[in-house]
N, C-alpha and C positions, 0 to 999 in steps of 0.2 A: 524626303527619302533619299532622294537623288544625291545631297550635299553630304548625307551621313556615310551614304555608299564612297562617295569620292574621298574624305577623310580617314575610313576605314582601310580602302585600299593603300591611301599614302601612308598610313599608320604602320601597315603590315609590310609594304616594300620598303619603309624604313628599320623597321625591326630585322627583315631578313638580311639586310646590307649591313648589320651589326652582328651579325653568327658567321667565324670563320668558317671557311668550305671543310677545313681539317675536322672540326668538330662534328659536323654535320654526317661526315664519312665514318665517325668513330661510334655514331650510335647504332642502336638493333632497330630495323624495321619494326615499324607497328605492328606488323602480321605475325613476326616472332615473338613479340612481347605477348600477344593476346593468344598465341598458340595456333593461328590459322596457318594453312598450309596452301 
């Protein structure tokens, strides 16, 4: 399990580094999409 968690964390970190911050700011928060207040 430990090895799997390390791989998942590394993959997620790499994935997040590939998304430009401007793209993140342009998206709606999930609470607005789901209609939560």
